[in-house]
mmCIF file as Biopython writes it, N, C-alpha, C and O atoms, coordinates in Angstrom:
data_model
#
loop_
_atom_site.group_PDB
_atom_site.id
_atom_site.type_symbol
_atom_site.label_atom_id
_atom_site.label_alt_id
_atom_site.label_comp_id
_atom_site.label_asym_id
_atom_site.label_entity_id
_atom_site.label_seq_id
_atom_site.pdbx_PDB_ins_code
_atom_site.Cartn_x
_atom_site.Cartn_y
_atom_site.Cartn_z
_atom_site.occupancy
_atom_site.B_iso_or_equiv
_atom_site.auth_seq_id
_atom_site.auth_asym_id
_atom_site.pdbx_PDB_model_num
ATOM 1   N N  . MET A ? 1  ? -49.842 11.364 -8.443  1.0 0.0 1  A 1 
ATOM 2   C CA . MET A ? 1  ? -48.774 11.768 -9.451  1.0 0.0 1  A 1 
ATOM 3   C C  . MET A ? 1  ? -47.373 11.361 -8.374  1.0 0.0 1  A 1 
ATOM 4   O O  . MET A ? 1  ? -47.181 11.619 -7.186  1.0 0.0 1  A 1 
ATOM 5   N N  . GLU A ? 2  ? -46.609 10.681 -9.311  1.0 0.0 2  A 1 
ATOM 6   C CA . GLU A ? 2  ? -45.224 10.410 -8.594  1.0 0.0 2  A 1 
ATOM 7   C C  . GLU A ? 2  ? -44.101 11.263 -9.042  1.0 0.0 2  A 1 
ATOM 8   O O  . GLU A ? 2  ? -43.855 11.385 -10.242 1.0 0.0 2  A 1 
ATOM 9   N N  . LEU A ? 3  ? -43.404 11.862 -8.119  1.0 0.0 3  A 1 
ATOM 10  C CA . LEU A ? 3  ? -42.341 12.616 -8.325  1.0 0.0 3  A 1 
ATOM 11  C C  . LEU A ? 3  ? -41.131 11.866 -8.258  1.0 0.0 3  A 1 
ATOM 12  O O  . LEU A ? 3  ? -40.917 11.207 -7.241  1.0 0.0 3  A 1 
ATOM 13  N N  . ALA A ? 4  ? -40.196 11.870 -9.319  1.0 0.0 4  A 1 
ATOM 14  C CA . ALA A ? 4  ? -39.039 11.334 -9.293  1.0 0.0 4  A 1 
ATOM 15  C C  . ALA A ? 4  ? -37.821 12.045 -9.256  1.0 0.0 4  A 1 
ATOM 16  O O  . ALA A ? 4  ? -37.763 12.978 -10.057 1.0 0.0 4  A 1 
ATOM 17  N N  . ARG A ? 5  ? -36.786 11.849 -8.511  1.0 0.0 5  A 1 
ATOM 18  C CA . ARG A ? 5  ? -35.331 12.607 -8.963  1.0 0.0 5  A 1 
ATOM 19  C C  . ARG A ? 5  ? -34.147 11.704 -8.869  1.0 0.0 5  A 1 
ATOM 20  O O  . ARG A ? 5  ? -34.151 10.592 -8.341  1.0 0.0 5  A 1 
ATOM 21  N N  . TRP A ? 6  ? -33.199 12.261 -9.400  1.0 0.0 6  A 1 
ATOM 22  C CA . TRP A ? 6  ? -32.088 11.616 -9.749  1.0 0.0 6  A 1 
ATOM 23  C C  . TRP A ? 6  ? -30.856 12.366 -9.484  1.0 0.0 6  A 1 
ATOM 24  O O  . TRP A ? 6  ? -30.488 13.282 -10.220 1.0 0.0 6  A 1 
ATOM 25  N N  . GLN A ? 7  ? -30.280 12.025 -8.545  1.0 0.0 7  A 1 
ATOM 26  C CA . GLN A ? 7  ? -28.808 12.876 -8.179  1.0 0.0 7  A 1 
ATOM 27  C C  . GLN A ? 7  ? -27.767 12.010 -7.723  1.0 0.0 7  A 1 
ATOM 28  O O  . GLN A ? 7  ? -27.910 11.100 -6.906  1.0 0.0 7  A 1 
ATOM 29  N N  . GLU A ? 8  ? -26.603 12.383 -8.359  1.0 0.0 8  A 1 
ATOM 30  C CA . GLU A ? 8  ? -25.464 11.475 -8.114  1.0 0.0 8  A 1 
ATOM 31  C C  . GLU A ? 8  ? -25.024 11.522 -6.632  1.0 0.0 8  A 1 
ATOM 32  O O  . GLU A ? 8  ? -24.849 10.491 -5.983  1.0 0.0 8  A 1 
ATOM 33  N N  . ALA A ? 9  ? -24.864 12.698 -6.152  1.0 0.0 9  A 1 
ATOM 34  C CA . ALA A ? 9  ? -24.314 12.777 -4.767  1.0 0.0 9  A 1 
ATOM 35  C C  . ALA A ? 9  ? -25.008 14.320 -4.082  1.0 0.0 9  A 1 
ATOM 36  O O  . ALA A ? 9  ? -25.713 15.092 -4.734  1.0 0.0 9  A 1 
ATOM 37  N N  . PRO A ? 10 ? -24.701 14.465 -2.984  1.0 0.0 10 A 1 
ATOM 38  C CA . PRO A ? 10 ? -25.293 15.749 -2.463  1.0 0.0 10 A 1 
ATOM 39  C C  . PRO A ? 10 ? -24.341 16.923 -3.119  1.0 0.0 10 A 1 
ATOM 40  O O  . PRO A ? 10 ? -23.153 16.765 -3.399  1.0 0.0 10 A 1 
ATOM 41  N N  . ILE A ? 11 ? -25.005 17.981 -3.284  1.0 0.0 11 A 1 
ATOM 42  C CA . ILE A ? 11 ? -24.505 19.309 -3.863  1.0 0.0 11 A 1 
ATOM 43  C C  . ILE A ? 11 ? -23.599 19.843 -2.837  1.0 0.0 11 A 1 
ATOM 44  O O  . ILE A ? 11 ? -24.157 19.923 -1.743  1.0 0.0 11 A 1 
ATOM 45  N N  . PRO A ? 12 ? -22.494 20.197 -2.846  1.0 0.0 12 A 1 
ATOM 46  C CA . PRO A ? 12 ? -21.748 21.067 -1.793  1.0 0.0 12 A 1 
ATOM 47  C C  . PRO A ? 12 ? -22.077 22.460 -1.520  1.0 0.0 12 A 1 
ATOM 48  O O  . PRO A ? 12 ? -22.463 23.167 -2.451  1.0 0.0 12 A 1 
ATOM 49  N N  . ALA A ? 13 ? -21.973 22.896 -0.426  1.0 0.0 13 A 1 
ATOM 50  C CA . ALA A ? 13 ? -22.262 24.332 -0.274  1.0 0.0 13 A 1 
ATOM 51  C C  . ALA A ? 13 ? -21.366 25.254 -1.253  1.0 0.0 13 A 1 
ATOM 52  O O  . ALA A ? 13 ? -20.144 25.129 -1.329  1.0 0.0 13 A 1 
ATOM 53  N N  . PHE A ? 14 ? -22.048 26.110 -1.926  1.0 0.0 14 A 1 
ATOM 54  C CA . PHE A ? 14 ? -21.402 26.903 -2.912  1.0 0.0 14 A 1 
ATOM 55  C C  . PHE A ? 14 ? -20.881 26.219 -4.046  1.0 0.0 14 A 1 
ATOM 56  O O  . PHE A ? 14 ? -19.974 26.678 -4.741  1.0 0.0 14 A 1 
ATOM 57  N N  . GLY A ? 15 ? -21.471 25.070 -4.252  1.0 0.0 15 A 1 
ATOM 58  C CA . GLY A ? 15 ? -20.903 24.057 -5.419  1.0 0.0 15 A 1 
ATOM 59  C C  . GLY A ? 15 ? -21.847 24.266 -6.515  1.0 0.0 15 A 1 
ATOM 60  O O  . GLY A ? 15 ? -22.695 25.154 -6.430  1.0 0.0 15 A 1 
ATOM 61  N N  . ALA A ? 16 ? -21.759 23.534 -7.500  1.0 0.0 16 A 1 
ATOM 62  C CA . ALA A ? 16 ? -22.596 23.445 -8.622  1.0 0.0 16 A 1 
ATOM 63  C C  . ALA A ? 16 ? -22.859 21.987 -8.759  1.0 0.0 16 A 1 
ATOM 64  O O  . ALA A ? 16 ? -21.961 21.173 -8.541  1.0 0.0 16 A 1 
ATOM 65  N N  . GLY A ? 17 ? -24.304 21.554 -9.186  1.0 0.0 17 A 1 
ATOM 66  C CA . GLY A ? 17 ? -24.491 20.143 -9.421  1.0 0.0 17 A 1 
ATOM 67  C C  . GLY A ? 17 ? -25.767 20.183 -10.171 1.0 0.0 17 A 1 
ATOM 68  O O  . GLY A ? 17 ? -26.397 21.214 -10.405 1.0 0.0 17 A 1 
ATOM 69  N N  . ALA A ? 18 ? -26.146 18.824 -10.581 1.0 0.0 18 A 1 
ATOM 70  C CA . ALA A ? 18 ? -27.372 18.676 -11.475 1.0 0.0 18 A 1 
ATOM 71  C C  . ALA A ? 18 ? -28.238 17.802 -10.492 1.0 0.0 18 A 1 
ATOM 72  O O  . ALA A ? 18 ? -27.864 16.925 -9.714  1.0 0.0 18 A 1 
ATOM 73  N N  . VAL A ? 19 ? -29.643 18.344 -10.774 1.0 0.0 19 A 1 
ATOM 74  C CA . VAL A ? 19 ? -30.743 17.422 -10.096 1.0 0.0 19 A 1 
ATOM 75  C C  . VAL A ? 19 ? -31.856 17.073 -11.439 1.0 0.0 19 A 1 
ATOM 76  O O  . VAL A ? 19 ? -32.510 17.941 -12.019 1.0 0.0 19 A 1 
ATOM 77  N N  . VAL A ? 20 ? -31.877 15.841 -11.704 1.0 0.0 20 A 1 
ATOM 78  C CA . VAL A ? 20 ? -32.926 15.752 -12.791 1.0 0.0 20 A 1 
ATOM 79  C C  . VAL A ? 20 ? -34.407 15.227 -12.093 1.0 0.0 20 A 1 
ATOM 80  O O  . VAL A ? 20 ? -34.422 14.214 -11.394 1.0 0.0 20 A 1 
ATOM 81  N N  . VAL A ? 21 ? -35.579 15.981 -12.345 1.0 0.0 21 A 1 
ATOM 82  C CA . VAL A ? 21 ? -36.579 15.601 -11.765 1.0 0.0 21 A 1 
ATOM 83  C C  . VAL A ? 21 ? -37.658 15.221 -12.933 1.0 0.0 21 A 1 
ATOM 84  O O  . VAL A ? 21 ? -37.594 15.724 -14.054 1.0 0.0 21 A 1 
ATOM 85  N N  . GLY A ? 22 ? -38.585 14.343 -12.573 1.0 0.0 22 A 1 
ATOM 86  C CA . GLY A ? 22 ? -39.232 13.856 -13.649 1.0 0.0 22 A 1 
ATOM 87  C C  . GLY A ? 22 ? -40.720 13.483 -12.932 1.0 0.0 22 A 1 
ATOM 88  O O  . GLY A ? 22 ? -40.741 13.475 -11.702 1.0 0.0 22 A 1 
ATOM 89  N N  . ILE A ? 23 ? -41.716 13.236 -13.524 1.0 0.0 23 A 1 
ATOM 90  C CA . ILE A ? 23 ? -43.172 13.042 -13.025 1.0 0.0 23 A 1 
ATOM 91  C C  . ILE A ? 23 ? -43.459 11.463 -13.825 1.0 0.0 23 A 1 
ATOM 92  O O  . ILE A ? 23 ? -42.989 11.177 -14.927 1.0 0.0 23 A 1 
ATOM 93  N N  . GLU A ? 24 ? -44.159 10.732 -13.155 1.0 0.0 24 A 1 
ATOM 94  C CA . GLU A ? 24 ? -44.948 9.715  -13.638 1.0 0.0 24 A 1 
ATOM 95  C C  . GLU A ? 24 ? -46.443 9.797  -13.490 1.0 0.0 24 A 1 
ATOM 96  O O  . GLU A ? 24 ? -46.867 9.764  -12.335 1.0 0.0 24 A 1 
ATOM 97  N N  . GLY A ? 25 ? -47.234 9.890  -14.389 1.0 0.0 25 A 1 
ATOM 98  C CA . GLY A ? 25 ? -48.599 9.941  -14.315 1.0 0.0 25 A 1 
ATOM 99  C C  . GLY A ? 25 ? -48.804 11.031 -15.592 1.0 0.0 25 A 1 
ATOM 100 O O  . GLY A ? 25 ? -47.894 11.430 -16.318 1.0 0.0 25 A 1 
ATOM 101 N N  . GLU A ? 26 ? -50.139 11.388 -15.677 1.0 0.0 26 A 1 
ATOM 102 C CA . GLU A ? 26 ? -50.549 12.414 -16.501 1.0 0.0 26 A 1 
ATOM 103 C C  . GLU A ? 26 ? -49.833 13.859 -16.449 1.0 0.0 26 A 1 
ATOM 104 O O  . GLU A ? 26 ? -49.825 14.429 -15.359 1.0 0.0 26 A 1 
ATOM 105 N N  . ARG A ? 27 ? -49.391 14.319 -17.263 1.0 0.0 27 A 1 
ATOM 106 C CA . ARG A ? 27 ? -49.010 15.564 -17.371 1.0 0.0 27 A 1 
ATOM 107 C C  . ARG A ? 27 ? -50.034 16.456 -16.967 1.0 0.0 27 A 1 
ATOM 108 O O  . ARG A ? 27 ? -49.889 17.312 -16.095 1.0 0.0 27 A 1 
ATOM 109 N N  . ALA A ? 28 ? -51.225 16.215 -17.707 1.0 0.0 28 A 1 
ATOM 110 C CA . ALA A ? 28 ? -52.370 17.147 -17.520 1.0 0.0 28 A 1 
ATOM 111 C C  . ALA A ? 28 ? -52.868 17.338 -15.991 1.0 0.0 28 A 1 
ATOM 112 O O  . ALA A ? 28 ? -53.540 18.318 -15.669 1.0 0.0 28 A 1 
ATOM 113 N N  . GLN A ? 29 ? -52.470 16.278 -15.026 1.0 0.0 29 A 1 
ATOM 114 C CA . GLN A ? 29 ? -53.024 16.550 -13.605 1.0 0.0 29 A 1 
ATOM 115 C C  . GLN A ? 29 ? -52.097 17.511 -13.022 1.0 0.0 29 A 1 
ATOM 116 O O  . GLN A ? 29 ? -52.313 17.793 -11.843 1.0 0.0 29 A 1 
ATOM 117 N N  . LEU A ? 30 ? -51.139 18.058 -13.582 1.0 0.0 30 A 1 
ATOM 118 C CA . LEU A ? 30 ? -50.308 18.901 -12.785 1.0 0.0 30 A 1 
ATOM 119 C C  . LEU A ? 30 ? -50.940 20.451 -12.975 1.0 0.0 30 A 1 
ATOM 120 O O  . LEU A ? 30 ? -50.964 21.326 -12.109 1.0 0.0 30 A 1 
ATOM 121 N N  . GLY A ? 31 ? -51.385 20.530 -14.193 1.0 0.0 31 A 1 
ATOM 122 C CA . GLY A ? 31 ? -52.036 22.246 -14.331 1.0 0.0 31 A 1 
ATOM 123 C C  . GLY A ? 31 ? -50.555 23.036 -14.553 1.0 0.0 31 A 1 
ATOM 124 O O  . GLY A ? 31 ? -50.334 24.095 -13.965 1.0 0.0 31 A 1 
ATOM 125 N N  . CYS A ? 32 ? -49.750 22.536 -15.287 1.0 0.0 32 A 1 
ATOM 126 C CA . CYS A ? 32 ? -48.481 23.365 -15.710 1.0 0.0 32 A 1 
ATOM 127 C C  . CYS A ? 32 ? -48.813 24.559 -16.449 1.0 0.0 32 A 1 
ATOM 128 O O  . CYS A ? 32 ? -49.797 24.683 -17.178 1.0 0.0 32 A 1 
ATOM 129 N N  . PRO A ? 33 ? -47.797 25.559 -16.183 1.0 0.0 33 A 1 
ATOM 130 C CA . PRO A ? 33 ? -46.655 25.467 -15.433 1.0 0.0 33 A 1 
ATOM 131 C C  . PRO A ? 33 ? -46.849 25.583 -13.994 1.0 0.0 33 A 1 
ATOM 132 O O  . PRO A ? 33 ? -47.752 26.237 -13.473 1.0 0.0 33 A 1 
ATOM 133 N N  . CYS A ? 34 ? -45.832 24.821 -13.293 1.0 0.0 34 A 1 
ATOM 134 C CA . CYS A ? 34 ? -45.894 24.637 -12.000 1.0 0.0 34 A 1 
ATOM 135 C C  . CYS A ? 34 ? -44.796 25.213 -11.122 1.0 0.0 34 A 1 
ATOM 136 O O  . CYS A ? 34 ? -43.712 25.508 -11.627 1.0 0.0 34 A 1 
ATOM 137 N N  . THR A ? 35 ? -45.039 25.389 -9.802  1.0 0.0 35 A 1 
ATOM 138 C CA . THR A ? 35 ? -43.781 26.019 -9.036  1.0 0.0 35 A 1 
ATOM 139 C C  . THR A ? 35 ? -43.136 24.393 -8.430  1.0 0.0 35 A 1 
ATOM 140 O O  . THR A ? 35 ? -43.818 23.459 -8.010  1.0 0.0 35 A 1 
ATOM 141 N N  . LEU A ? 36 ? -41.829 24.447 -8.542  1.0 0.0 36 A 1 
ATOM 142 C CA . LEU A ? 36 ? -41.110 23.418 -7.963  1.0 0.0 36 A 1 
ATOM 143 C C  . LEU A ? 36 ? -40.344 23.819 -6.817  1.0 0.0 36 A 1 
ATOM 144 O O  . LEU A ? 36 ? -39.730 24.874 -6.982  1.0 0.0 36 A 1 
ATOM 145 N N  . LYS A ? 37 ? -40.218 23.276 -5.728  1.0 0.0 37 A 1 
ATOM 146 C CA . LYS A ? 37 ? -39.653 23.540 -4.470  1.0 0.0 37 A 1 
ATOM 147 C C  . LYS A ? 37 ? -38.725 22.372 -4.335  1.0 0.0 37 A 1 
ATOM 148 O O  . LYS A ? 37 ? -39.144 21.216 -4.403  1.0 0.0 37 A 1 
ATOM 149 N N  . LEU A ? 38 ? -37.215 22.730 -4.107  1.0 0.0 38 A 1 
ATOM 150 C CA . LEU A ? 38 ? -36.405 21.615 -3.729  1.0 0.0 38 A 1 
ATOM 151 C C  . LEU A ? 38 ? -35.734 21.958 -2.651  1.0 0.0 38 A 1 
ATOM 152 O O  . LEU A ? 38 ? -35.289 23.099 -2.531  1.0 0.0 38 A 1 
ATOM 153 N N  . TRP A ? 39 ? -35.554 20.923 -1.627  1.0 0.0 39 A 1 
ATOM 154 C CA . TRP A ? 39 ? -35.004 21.222 -0.448  1.0 0.0 39 A 1 
ATOM 155 C C  . TRP A ? 39 ? -34.006 20.252 -0.007  1.0 0.0 39 A 1 
ATOM 156 O O  . TRP A ? 39 ? -34.176 19.085 -0.361  1.0 0.0 39 A 1 
ATOM 157 N N  . GLU A ? 40 ? -32.927 20.567 0.754   1.0 0.0 40 A 1 
ATOM 158 C CA . GLU A ? 40 ? -32.007 19.633 1.523   1.0 0.0 40 A 1 
ATOM 159 C C  . GLU A ? 40 ? -32.780 18.939 2.397   1.0 0.0 40 A 1 
ATOM 160 O O  . GLU A ? 40 ? -33.629 19.504 3.087   1.0 0.0 40 A 1 
ATOM 161 N N  . ALA A ? 41 ? -32.528 17.523 2.445   1.0 0.0 41 A 1 
ATOM 162 C CA . ALA A ? 41 ? -33.109 16.565 3.490   1.0 0.0 41 A 1 
ATOM 163 C C  . ALA A ? 41 ? -32.580 16.882 4.807   1.0 0.0 41 A 1 
ATOM 164 O O  . ALA A ? 41 ? -33.290 16.734 5.802   1.0 0.0 41 A 1 
ATOM 165 N N  . THR A ? 42 ? -31.289 17.340 4.894   1.0 0.0 42 A 1 
ATOM 166 C CA . THR A ? 42 ? -30.777 17.549 6.455   1.0 0.0 42 A 1 
ATOM 167 C C  . THR A ? 42 ? -30.230 18.737 6.572   1.0 0.0 42 A 1 
ATOM 168 O O  . THR A ? 42 ? -29.342 18.858 7.416   1.0 0.0 42 A 1 
ATOM 169 N N  . GLY A ? 43 ? -30.585 19.795 5.837   1.0 0.0 43 A 1 
ATOM 170 C CA . GLY A ? 43 ? -30.118 21.011 6.071   1.0 0.0 43 A 1 
ATOM 171 C C  . GLY A ? 43 ? -31.006 22.258 5.555   1.0 0.0 43 A 1 
ATOM 172 O O  . GLY A ? 43 ? -32.161 22.016 5.204   1.0 0.0 43 A 1 
ATOM 173 N N  . PRO A ? 44 ? -30.572 23.432 5.501   1.0 0.0 44 A 1 
ATOM 174 C CA . PRO A ? 44 ? -31.446 24.717 5.466   1.0 0.0 44 A 1 
ATOM 175 C C  . PRO A ? 44 ? -31.537 25.032 3.993   1.0 0.0 44 A 1 
ATOM 176 O O  . PRO A ? 44 ? -32.386 25.854 3.649   1.0 0.0 44 A 1 
ATOM 177 N N  . ARG A ? 45 ? -30.823 24.518 3.154   1.0 0.0 45 A 1 
ATOM 178 C CA . ARG A ? 45 ? -30.958 25.240 1.732   1.0 0.0 45 A 1 
ATOM 179 C C  . ARG A ? 45 ? -32.132 24.679 0.805   1.0 0.0 45 A 1 
ATOM 180 O O  . ARG A ? 45 ? -32.392 23.498 0.576   1.0 0.0 45 A 1 
ATOM 181 N N  . THR A ? 46 ? -32.752 25.781 0.347   1.0 0.0 46 A 1 
ATOM 182 C CA . THR A ? 46 ? -33.765 25.422 -0.628  1.0 0.0 46 A 1 
ATOM 183 C C  . THR A ? 46 ? -33.836 26.314 -1.824  1.0 0.0 46 A 1 
ATOM 184 O O  . THR A ? 46 ? -33.416 27.466 -1.707  1.0 0.0 46 A 1 
ATOM 185 N N  . VAL A ? 47 ? -34.306 25.915 -2.922  1.0 0.0 47 A 1 
ATOM 186 C CA . VAL A ? 47 ? -34.542 26.516 -3.901  1.0 0.0 47 A 1 
ATOM 187 C C  . VAL A ? 47 ? -35.866 26.362 -4.579  1.0 0.0 47 A 1 
ATOM 188 O O  . VAL A ? 47 ? -36.404 25.255 -4.559  1.0 0.0 47 A 1 
ATOM 189 N N  . THR A ? 48 ? -36.574 27.613 -5.322  1.0 0.0 48 A 1 
ATOM 190 C CA . THR A ? 48 ? -37.995 27.652 -5.595  1.0 0.0 48 A 1 
ATOM 191 C C  . THR A ? 48 ? -37.849 28.025 -7.243  1.0 0.0 48 A 1 
ATOM 192 O O  . THR A ? 48 ? -37.374 29.089 -7.639  1.0 0.0 48 A 1 
ATOM 193 N N  . LEU A ? 49 ? -38.276 27.102 -7.998  1.0 0.0 49 A 1 
ATOM 194 C CA . LEU A ? 49 ? -38.513 27.524 -9.402  1.0 0.0 49 A 1 
ATOM 195 C C  . LEU A ? 49 ? -39.763 27.672 -10.058 1.0 0.0 49 A 1 
ATOM 196 O O  . LEU A ? 49 ? -40.559 26.739 -9.951  1.0 0.0 49 A 1 
ATOM 197 N N  . GLU A ? 50 ? -40.035 28.525 -10.620 1.0 0.0 50 A 1 
ATOM 198 C CA . GLU A ? 50 ? -41.420 28.811 -11.031 1.0 0.0 50 A 1 
ATOM 199 C C  . GLU A ? 50 ? -41.581 28.767 -12.568 1.0 0.0 50 A 1 
ATOM 200 O O  . GLU A ? 50 ? -40.643 29.051 -13.313 1.0 0.0 50 A 1 
ATOM 201 N N  . ASN A ? 51 ? -42.870 28.380 -13.044 1.0 0.0 51 A 1 
ATOM 202 C CA . ASN A ? 51 ? -43.030 28.456 -14.564 1.0 0.0 51 A 1 
ATOM 203 C C  . ASN A ? 51 ? -42.335 27.154 -15.010 1.0 0.0 51 A 1 
ATOM 204 O O  . ASN A ? 51 ? -41.803 27.171 -16.120 1.0 0.0 51 A 1 
ATOM 205 N N  . VAL A ? 52 ? -42.272 25.949 -14.222 1.0 0.0 52 A 1 
ATOM 206 C CA . VAL A ? 52 ? -41.835 24.801 -14.707 1.0 0.0 52 A 1 
ATOM 207 C C  . VAL A ? 52 ? -42.809 24.052 -15.439 1.0 0.0 52 A 1 
ATOM 208 O O  . VAL A ? 52 ? -43.991 24.050 -15.096 1.0 0.0 52 A 1 
ATOM 209 N N  . THR A ? 53 ? -42.339 23.349 -16.533 1.0 0.0 53 A 1 
ATOM 210 C CA . THR A ? 53 ? -43.100 22.402 -17.369 1.0 0.0 53 A 1 
ATOM 211 C C  . THR A ? 53 ? -42.396 21.102 -17.579 1.0 0.0 53 A 1 
ATOM 212 O O  . THR A ? 53 ? -41.184 21.040 -17.786 1.0 0.0 53 A 1 
ATOM 213 N N  . PHE A ? 54 ? -43.010 20.297 -17.534 1.0 0.0 54 A 1 
ATOM 214 C CA . PHE A ? 54 ? -42.609 18.646 -18.102 1.0 0.0 54 A 1 
ATOM 215 C C  . PHE A ? 54 ? -42.840 18.456 -19.398 1.0 0.0 54 A 1 
ATOM 216 O O  . PHE A ? 54 ? -43.998 18.589 -19.793 1.0 0.0 54 A 1 
ATOM 217 N N  . PRO A ? 55 ? -41.919 18.150 -20.217 1.0 0.0 55 A 1 
ATOM 218 C CA . PRO A ? 55 ? -41.890 17.663 -21.670 1.0 0.0 55 A 1 
ATOM 219 C C  . PRO A ? 55 ? -42.505 16.321 -21.567 1.0 0.0 55 A 1 
ATOM 220 O O  . PRO A ? 55 ? -42.321 15.544 -20.629 1.0 0.0 55 A 1 
ATOM 221 N N  . GLU A ? 56 ? -43.320 16.088 -22.700 1.0 0.0 56 A 1 
ATOM 222 C CA . GLU A ? 56 ? -44.052 14.618 -22.753 1.0 0.0 56 A 1 
ATOM 223 C C  . GLU A ? 56 ? -42.752 13.665 -23.225 1.0 0.0 56 A 1 
ATOM 224 O O  . GLU A ? 56 ? -41.853 14.118 -23.934 1.0 0.0 56 A 1 
ATOM 225 N N  . GLY A ? 57 ? -42.774 12.499 -22.812 1.0 0.0 57 A 1 
ATOM 226 C CA . GLY A ? 57 ? -41.794 11.558 -23.306 1.0 0.0 57 A 1 
ATOM 227 C C  . GLY A ? 57 ? -41.870 10.318 -22.365 1.0 0.0 57 A 1 
ATOM 228 O O  . GLY A ? 57 ? -42.642 10.281 -21.407 1.0 0.0 57 A 1 
ATOM 229 N N  . LYS A ? 58 ? -41.066 9.360  -22.679 1.0 0.0 58 A 1 
ATOM 230 C CA . LYS A ? 58 ? -40.886 8.169  -21.945 1.0 0.0 58 A 1 
ATOM 231 C C  . LYS A ? 58 ? -39.690 7.929  -21.491 1.0 0.0 58 A 1 
ATOM 232 O O  . LYS A ? 58 ? -39.424 6.782  -21.133 1.0 0.0 58 A 1 
ATOM 233 N N  . ALA A ? 59 ? -38.698 8.981  -21.408 1.0 0.0 59 A 1 
ATOM 234 C CA . ALA A ? 59 ? -37.270 8.769  -20.834 1.0 0.0 59 A 1 
ATOM 235 C C  . ALA A ? 59 ? -37.435 8.284  -19.343 1.0 0.0 59 A 1 
ATOM 236 O O  . ALA A ? 59 ? -38.339 8.603  -18.572 1.0 0.0 59 A 1 
ATOM 237 N N  . LYS A ? 60 ? -36.396 7.470  -19.108 1.0 0.0 60 A 1 
ATOM 238 C CA . LYS A ? 60 ? -36.397 7.061  -17.675 1.0 0.0 60 A 1 
ATOM 239 C C  . LYS A ? 60 ? -34.857 7.462  -17.258 1.0 0.0 60 A 1 
ATOM 240 O O  . LYS A ? 60 ? -33.878 7.521  -18.001 1.0 0.0 60 A 1 
ATOM 241 N N  . GLY A ? 61 ? -34.930 7.697  -15.974 1.0 0.0 61 A 1 
ATOM 242 C CA . GLY A ? 61 ? -33.469 8.271  -15.144 1.0 0.0 61 A 1 
ATOM 243 C C  . GLY A ? 61 ? -32.597 7.132  -15.222 1.0 0.0 61 A 1 
ATOM 244 O O  . GLY A ? 61 ? -32.854 6.116  -15.868 1.0 0.0 61 A 1 
ATOM 245 N N  . PRO A ? 62 ? -31.454 7.351  -14.478 1.0 0.0 62 A 1 
ATOM 246 C CA . PRO A ? 62 ? -30.259 6.544  -14.381 1.0 0.0 62 A 1 
ATOM 247 C C  . PRO A ? 62 ? -30.652 5.349  -13.400 1.0 0.0 62 A 1 
ATOM 248 O O  . PRO A ? 62 ? -29.824 4.483  -13.120 1.0 0.0 62 A 1 
#
């Protein structure tokens, strides 16, 4: 299962921003709903989202 993410730039501390996450592969392989954990590559910030599902579709990111 491939996980893809698109983000314009790092989200500043105490700021707001968007992160788009998608999967490549069969959605059934995930056993959704899933728990999705995102973290900073070079810092301590994390966010955990529960009950995440991925809609079916062929959309591609930027």
